[in-house]
N, C-alpha and C positions, 0 to 999 in steps of 0.2 A: 503493500500499499504506500502511495506517495504522501498521503496525509492520514495520520491517525491521532485522534484526541481521546483522552480518558478522564472524565469528570473535570474537564477544563472549566474553571470558574473565575469570574471577574466581579468583584463587589466594589461599589462606590460608597463606602461607609456602610449604612444599613440597606442601600438601594442595590438591587440585583442588576448587573449588566448582562451577564449570561451565567447559567448555572448548570454544572455537571454535564457539559456537552461531550457526548461520545459519538465520534464520526469515523468512518473509514472510507477513504476515496482511492480507487484504483487508478494507476497511471494510464495515461493516454485516452482520457475522456474529458467531456465537458460535464461539470457537476453543478447543478443548480441549487441555490440556497435561498429559500423563500420565507417571508414572514411579514406581519403587519408593522407599521411604524412603531419604533421603540422596542422591538421584540429582542434585539441583541445581535442582529446580523453584523453590523459594522463593528461592534465591540469584539466579536469573534475574529473577524478578519484582521483587525488591528493587532490582536494578540498574536495571531499566526505570523504576520509580517514583521512583528517586533516593535510596534509603535506603543503597545501596552503591555505591562507585566501582569501575568495571571495572579490571582489571589491564591488559587490552589489548583491541583490537577496537573496533568502531564500531556504533552503533545510531541509528535515526531513528524518532521517534514523531510522528504526525500531520504528516509532512513536515519535521520539525525535528530537528536533532541532539540527542542524549541530553543532558539537563540544561537545555535551552532553557526559559526561563521561560514563554514563550507556550504551548509544548507542555505544560508541567506544568499550566497552567490548564485544559487540555482532558482531564485525566486524573482519574478517580475510583478509589479503592482501598479495598477491604475486606480486611484481613488475616485470617489464620486465628486462631482462639482469641481474638478481640478481647474486650475487656471495657470497657464504658462505665460512666459514673457512675451507680450505682444510685439515688442520691438525687435525680437530675434527672428532671423529666417529659420526655416525648417532645418537646414544644415547646421546652423549655429546652435539651435536648441538641442539637437541630437549630440553635438559635440560636447556641449556643456554637461548633458546627462551621462555621456560616456566618461567624462572626467570624474563625475560623482561615483560612478561604478569602479573607478580605478583602472579603466581600460587603457592600454598603451596606444601610442600613435598609429602603429601598423594595424592593430585590431580594430581601432576606431575607423580608419579609412576603409577597412574591409567591410565592417558590419553596417555602416550607415547606408550604403547603396542596397545592401541586402534587405534591411528592414523597410526601407522606403518602397522597395519592390514588393515585399510582402503585404504592405497596407495600401498598395496602389497610389503612391504619392511621388513616384519618379517623374521628374520634369517640373515640379513645383517646389523643390527644395530650397530654391533661392528667393521664394516669396516670403514675406513676413507673416508670421503666425497670426497676427492680428487681423490680416486680411483673408484668413482661411474661413471657409464655411464651417458650420457646426459639425458636419460630418467629417470634414477634413481635420478639424481640431481634435475630434475623438480619435481619428486614425493616427494622427501624429502622437497622441498620448499612448496608444497601443504600441507604436513604433519605439518610443522611449522605454516602455516596460520590456520590450523584446531585445533591446541592445545587448545584454549580456548572454543571449542565447539561453534563457532559463528553461528548465524542465517543467516548472510550475509557474502558472500565471494567475494572479488574483485580480479580477475585474469587477469593480463596483459600479453597477448601473452603466455599462458601456454604451447602451443605446438610448439613454435618457435624452429627451429634448430633440431627438432626431426625427426627421420625416421618414415615410416608409422606404424611400430609396436609400437613405442613410442607414436605416436599420438593416436593410438587406445587404448593404456593403459590409457592415460590421459582422453580420451573421455569416457571410461567406468567408471572411477572414478567420472567425472562430473555427469553422468547419475545416479550413485548410490547416490551421494549427493542430487541431485534433488528428487529422490525417497524417501530419508530420511527427506524431508521437507526443505532442505536448499535452499537458494536463491544464485545464482551465477551470478555475473555481469562480463561478458566476453568481453574483448578487443582481437580481433584476426584479422590477415590479411589473414587467411586461410578461404576463404568464404565457401568452401565445409564443413569444420569442424563446422562453425557457423550453416549452413543450416541443418546439421545432428542433432544438439542438442538443438537449441534455439527455444523457443516458440514465443517470441516477439523480435523485433530488432529495432534499431534506427540508422539512417544515419546522420553523421555530416560533414559539408563542410564549410570551412572558418569560423570556430568557431560557426556555427549555426546548429541546428538540422533541417534537411530539410524534413524528413519524419520519422515516427515511427508507429508501430502497430504490429498486429499478422502476423507471417510469411506467413500463408496461404492466408490471405487477401492481403498482399502486392505482393505475387507472382502470383496473379490472380485467378479467380474463374473458370478456364476451363482448360482442358487437351487435347492436340493434339495427336491423335493416328495414327501412320502411319502403314499400313498393306500391306502385299503382299498376294493376295488371288487367288487361282485357282478355276475355276468352278463357277464364279459369275453368278447368274441368276437374272431375274427382280424381282422375289419374295424375294430373299435374300436381294437385294438392297433396296427394299421397307421396309422390316423389319428393316434393319440397320438404315435407315433414321428415323424410329420411336424411335430408341434407342439413338439417338444423336442430338446435336443442329445443326450440319452441316455435310455434307458429299460430298467430291469430289472424282470422279472416273476417273482415266486415265489408261485404260487397266487393268492390274492386280494390279496396285497400288491404294489404297484406303487411304484417309486421313479423319478421323473423328474428330469432336470436341465434347467432352463430358463434363459434369459439375462436376462430382465426380470421385474419384479413383475407387469407387465401380462400376461405369458404364463400365469400361474397360473389365472385364470378360464377361459381357453381350454380347459385340461385338463378342467375340470368340464363345460363346454358339450359337449365331444366325448363324454364318458361318458354324459351324459343324452341326447344326440341319438341315440346308438346303443342306447338302452334299458337302459344299465347302471344299477346302484345304487351311489351314492357314499356310503359309510358314514363315511369319514374322509379329511380332506385337510389335511396339515400342511406348510406351507412352512417352510424353514429355511435361513438365511443364516449365514455365519461371524459369530459374535458379537465384539464388541469385547474381551470378556474372553478369548476364545480367541486373538485376535490379540496381546493383551497377554502372555499366557503364552508364546506362540511367540516373541515378540521378546525379552521380558525374562527368562523362564525360570521354572520351577517353584520355589516356596519364597520368592520375593521378595514383600515387603509393599508394597502400593500406598499412597501417601499423597497 
């Protein structure tokens, strides 16, 4: 595991920041960390990247105990609501951050073009950061976090305040990082974004993790498929029942429950084989938003 925490706790006097956090994150994936405002998400991340000292508990990053210098060299971090020096060019900003990482001149010259390529900013590196769009500023922030070629990347709200195109660009960067073997620990209030890229997720409420696991397992092991069918016959209905766990029929409206995504096209094949007319087919799985509301409760704000 690239991240392991055991009863990690941070107290601010009598106030709980987060309490008894136990997490295991496998290497080479995008891990989603979700919770309402004030739940303790940022507190946990700040402890893991070394900005806060835990009150109690233990944690290991890239196989090393929390605070280990070698482990910190393998970590990149993009905080929420970051603000970089508007007067610097992209090249100057990256050079400055390379010096903060302790990178030598040769490594800096090699890495800056590489990270610019990774975040699709080649060609604008001589432009001042203050003239960048919000999406470009977010991507230059990711580039700064990627400079030391970390194995583990912590991103706090990387798509906040971005338009749909900007969110898509960042999402594609995250998927490329995952495919390159990087691990991304992602805080985000955009549940659809998390659902699109994360393999595992954890939910935190009032400083405690209430549930964690594989996305598919948490969202349930069945899919509800609503169909509108013309020409339904007893033979077709009988065959459809063999292909699904449950089937309800109300005139032309059919609702089937299947176990796997691969079962959905089987329903369409049965309908067409028996001469039926398939006017509509809509698969529906429990969404991450529904799971969040069920776990956290109505009226809570996500951040």
